[in-house]
N, C-alpha and C positions, 0 to 999 in steps of 0.2 A: 504494500500500500504506500503510495507516494503522498508526500505532504505538498499541497498546492498553496495553502495560505500560511503565512508566517504566524506562528502562535505568539501571543503576547508574553512578555517576560513577567514571570510571577516573582513577587518579592515576599519573603516570609519575615514577619516582624520578630526581631530578636528580643527575648525577655531581658529585663533589667533586674539586677539583684534587688530584692526587696529592701535590704539595708540602705541602699543608695536612695531609693524613693523615700524611705522613712526619714533619712537625714535631710533631704530636701524639704519634706513636710515640716520637720522640726525647725529648720532655719526660717521657713516662711511663716510658721506660727509665731515664732519669736519676733520677727520683723513686724508682722501685722499687729501683734499685741502691743508692742512698744510704741508704734507710730500712731495708733488710733484710740479714740475713746470708745466707750460702750455704745454710745448713740450711733456711731459710724456703722456698726454691724446690725442695726435694727432695720433690715431690708430683706427683700426676697432675693436671695443669692441665685436661685435658679433662673429667675427672669433676667437678672443682670448678666449672668454667665451666658445665657442663651442669646442675648443681644450682641455679645462679643463674637459669637461663633458665626461664621458664614459657610455656605456650602463650598465655596472656593478654598478657603483656608483649611477647612475640616478635611477635605479630600485631596489636598495638595501633596505632592511628593517632594516639594522644596524643603531642604533641610531646615531653613529658618522658620518656615510655617509649621513644620512638625514640632520644632523646639517650642515655638510660641504656644501651640496647642497643649503641649505637655505642661508648660508653666501655668497656663490658664486653668487647666484641670487641677493641678496641685493647689493653686490659689483658691479655687472653689472648695476643695476638700478642707482646706484650712479654715476658710470662713464658716463652713458648716460646723466644724469642730468647735470653733469659738462661739458660735450661736448656741450650741448645745450647752456649753459651759456657762454662758451669760443668761440665756433665756429658757434653758431646760428643754429646748426643741429647736429644730430647723424651721425658721419662719416661712410662712406662705402668705401671699396676698391675693385679694380678689382683683377683678378687672379695674377697679378704681384705685388700687394701691393700698387698700386697708388690710392690715394683718387680720387674718381670719382663723388662725389656729391657736390662739392663746385662750386659756380657760377664762370663763366669765370673772370679771373684776380682778384679774391678774395683770400687773403692769411691770415693765422692766424696772430694775432698781434705780436707774438713772433718772426716772420720773418722780422719785420720792422727794417730797418737799420738807420733811421733818426727820431728824435723826436724834433719838434719845431725848425727845421733848424740845429740841432746839430747831428753830427755823434754819434750814440748810438747803442750799441749791446743789443738787448732785447731777445737774444736766451734763456737765463735762467730765464726769468721773471716768477714770480708766481703772477698771478692776484689776488689770494686770499690774499696773504701777502701784496700786494700793496693796495688793498681796506681796509684791516685791518689797515694799517699804516695811510691812509687818514682819516679813521673813528676816530682813536686815536687823530690825529691832530685836527680834528673838535671838539672833546670833550674838548680839552684843551683851545679852544678859548672862 
C-alpha cells in the first residue's frame, strides 16, 4: 500500500515533573499574596481567566504562546487556592457580576467595619501580610 498524502506530524506532549509545577505554584502564590490585598481576589477567576484565553493562543504551537498559557493556568490555580483560603470557596458570579455562591449573610473579612468593639476599616487588609506579621511576633517571643 502506497502513501499518497503526507501524514501530519504528530507531537506528543512531554510530562513535566510535578515538583517543578508545585515550585512554580508556590512562587506564584507567594508573589500574588505579597502584592495584593484580600479585596483584589474577590472576583470570578474563571471569567477573568476565560477572557484571557483565545482560540488562537490556546491552540498555538508557538513556544511563547505555550509558555504564556502555562503561566496563565498556574496563575488561575493560585488565585483559586487563595480564594479558598480567604473566602472558604472559589467564587462564582452571575451575569451581572454579583457573587452568587456565598452563604446567606456571609461576607469577606475585609468588609468588616468593627474589630473587638472598635471602629476599624479593614477594606485594604492583606491577610497574608497580617499572618506574616503575627508569625514574626511569635518568633520573637
